[in-house]
C-alpha positions in Angstrom: -4.2 4.8 -17.2 -5.2 6.3 -13.9 -2.8 6.7 -11.0 -3.3 6.3 -7.3 -1.2 7.5 -4.4 -0.7 5.1 -1.5 0.5 6.3 1.8 1.6 4.1 4.7 -0.2 5.3 7.9 0.3 2.4 10.4 3.1 0.1 11.4 3.5 -3.4 10.1 4.6 -4.7 13.5 2.5 -7.6 14.7 1.0 -8.1 11.2 1.1 -11.3 9.2 4.1 -12.1 7.0 1.9 -11.8 3.9 0.9 -8.2 4.8 4.5 -7.3 5.4 5.5 -8.7 2.0 2.6 -6.8 0.3 3.8 -3.5 1.9 7.3 -4.2 0.7 6.0 -5.0 -2.8 4.1 -1.7 -2.9 7.4 0.0 -2.1 6.3 1.2 1.4 8.9 1.0 4.1 8.4 4.0 6.5 5.3 5.5 8.0 4.3 8.5 6.0 6.0 7.4 2.9 3.9 7.9 -0.3 4.3 6.0 -3.6 2.4 6.3 -6.8 1.2 3.3 -8.8 -1.0 2.7 -11.9 -4.6 1.8 -11.1 -4.4 -1.9 -12.1 -6.3 -4.8 -10.7 -3.1 -6.3 -9.3 -2.2 -3.1 -7.3 -5.8 -2.6 -6.2 -5.9 -6.2 -4.9 -2.7 -5.6 -2.9 -4.0 -2.4 -1.5 -7.3 -4.1 -0.5 -5.3 -6.7 1.6 -3.6 -3.9 3.6 -6.2 -1.2 3.5 -6.1 -0.9 7.3 -2.4 0.1 7.1 -2.6 2.5 4.2 -4.6 5.4 2.8 -5.3 5.8 -0.9 -6.2 8.8 -3.0 -6.4 9.4 -6.8 -3.5 11.2 -8.3 
């Protein structure tokens, strides 16, 4: 299964509670932090909801 790297590039301040919970579920706490996830529909859906706060690249 393919992997993606997700990097937090913007703050979650003044964002909805749902967006904050999604970032936490992805494992992103600090700006600049990078996590690696499998390329599943669940993860891609979460990334889509916070795409303005993160950057994504294929690993």
